[in-house]
C-alpha positions in Angstrom: -10.0 5.1 7.3 -12.1 7.2 9.7 -9.8 9.3 10.8 -8.6 9.9 7.3 -12.2 10.6 6.5 -13.1 13.4 9.4 -9.7 14.7 8.6 -10.1 15.0 5.0 -13.6 16.4 5.3 -12.0 19.3 7.6 -10.1 20.6 3.7 -11.3 22.5 1.0 -12.0 20.4 -2.1 -8.9 21.7 -3.7 -6.7 20.4 -0.9 -8.6 17.1 -0.9 -8.2 16.5 -4.8 -4.1 17.7 -3.8 -4.5 14.7 -1.1 -5.5 12.3 -3.6 -3.4 12.9 -6.4 -0.3 12.5 -3.8 -1.9 9.5 -2.7 -2.0 8.2 -6.2 1.9 9.0 -7.1 2.5 7.2 -3.5 0.8 4.4 -4.7 2.4 4.5 -7.8 6.0 4.3 -6.4 4.8 1.6 -4.0 4.0 -0.4 -7.4 7.2 -2.7 -7.5 8.2 -6.2 -7.7 10.3 -6.1 -4.7 7.6 -5.2 -2.8 4.9 -7.2 -4.0 7.1 -10.5 -3.4 7.4 -8.9 0.2 3.5 -8.1 0.5 3.2 -11.3 -0.5 5.6 -13.2 2.6 3.3 -10.5 5.0 0.3 -11.7 3.9 1.1 -14.9 3.5 -0.2 -14.7 -0.1 -1.2 -11.3 -1.5 -3.6 -12.3 -4.4 -3.6 -10.4 -7.3 -3.0 -7.0 -8.2 -6.4 -5.8 -6.3 -5.1 -7.3 -3.0 -1.6 -6.0 -3.9 -3.2 -2.6 -4.4 -5.3 -3.3 -1.2 -1.8 -3.4 0.7 0.0 -0.4 -0.9 -2.5 1.5 0.1 -2.7 0.3 3.9 1.1 1.0 3.7 0.3 4.6 3.0 -1.5 4.5 5.6 1.2 3.4 8.5 2.7 7.1 7.7 5.5 8.1 6.2 8.7 6.5 7.7 7.1 3.1 7.4 6.0 3.6 4.0 9.7 5.2 3.1 11.6 2.5 4.9 9.3 -0.3 2.9 10.6 1.2 -0.2 14.1 1.3 0.6 14.1 -2.2 2.2 11.0 -4.1 1.7 12.3 -6.5 4.5 11.4 -3.9 6.8 7.6 -4.9 7.1 9.1 -7.4 9.4 9.0 -4.2 11.8 5.5 -3.2 11.4 4.6 -3.3 15.2 1.9 -6.3 16.0 -1.0 -3.7 17.0 -0.4 -2.4 13.2 -0.8 -6.2 11.2 -4.5 -6.2 11.4 -4.7 -3.1 9.6 -2.4 -4.4 6.5 -5.2 -6.1 5.5 -7.9 -3.2 5.3 -9.2 -2.6 2.2 -10.9 0.8 1.1 -7.8 3.6 2.3 -7.5 4.2 -1.8 -11.0 5.0 -2.1 -11.5 7.9 1.0 -9.9 10.7 -0.8 -11.7 10.3 -3.8 -15.1 9.9 -1.8 -14.7 13.1 0.1 -13.8 14.8 -3.1 -16.6 13.8 -4.7 -19.0 14.7 -1.6 -17.2 18.4 -1.4 -17.3 18.7 -5.3 -19.8 17.1 -7.2 -17.4 14.8 -9.2 -14.9 11.8 -9.1 -10.9 12.9 -9.0 -9.4 12.2 -12.1 -5.7 11.2 -12.1 -3.1 12.8 -13.2 -1.4 9.9 -15.2 -2.7 6.5 -15.8 -1.4 3.9 -13.3 1.4 1.7 -14.6 1.0 -1.4 -16.4 3.6 -3.1 -14.7 4.9 -3.0 -11.6 8.6 -1.5 -11.4 11.9 -3.5 -11.1 12.6 -7.0 -11.8 10.1 -9.7 -11.7 11.0 -13.4 -9.8 8.8 -16.3 -9.4 7.0 -14.9 -6.3 6.1 -18.8 -5.2 9.5 -20.0 -4.8 9.8 -19.8 -1.2 13.4 -20.6 -0.8 13.8 -17.1 -2.8 11.1 -15.7 -0.9 12.9 -16.6 2.2 16.6 -15.2 0.9 14.7 -12.0 -0.5 13.2 -11.3 2.7 14.2 -13.3 6.0 13.4 -11.3 8.2 9.5 -10.6 7.3 9.4 -14.6 6.2 10.9 -15.6 9.6 7.9 -13.5 11.5 5.0 -14.4 9.1 5.6 -16.8 6.7 2.8 -19.5 7.2 2.1 -18.4 10.7 -1.7 -19.4 11.9 
């Protein structure tokens, strides 16, 4: 988050606003049931909507390739490098650009469109361990109930 903060501070407020809008678009595109299920396995229980919001923000921070791979195949979360796993539990990436914009422009950025009310895709029973293992075999094998 510190690196992102430092880089955004170098930009004019209009570019920070553009980044904030782009980040929101990425958050919205990842608001999907299949990714929520994979995040549940990855985090051994993702919690509610707030936890999934934090997870999606941290996923974006992993870069384009990791993010796009997760959208194509949520089970690709099994490929997150060990040194990055702790970063996936970080809260706050989603606030950085808005905070920088507020400092530079004196106001909080408005969303271009509202966050979706429901995740995209087909909802399934995320508490069914057999279903989670079937849907996310690699992520399940690596992360589920690991102490």
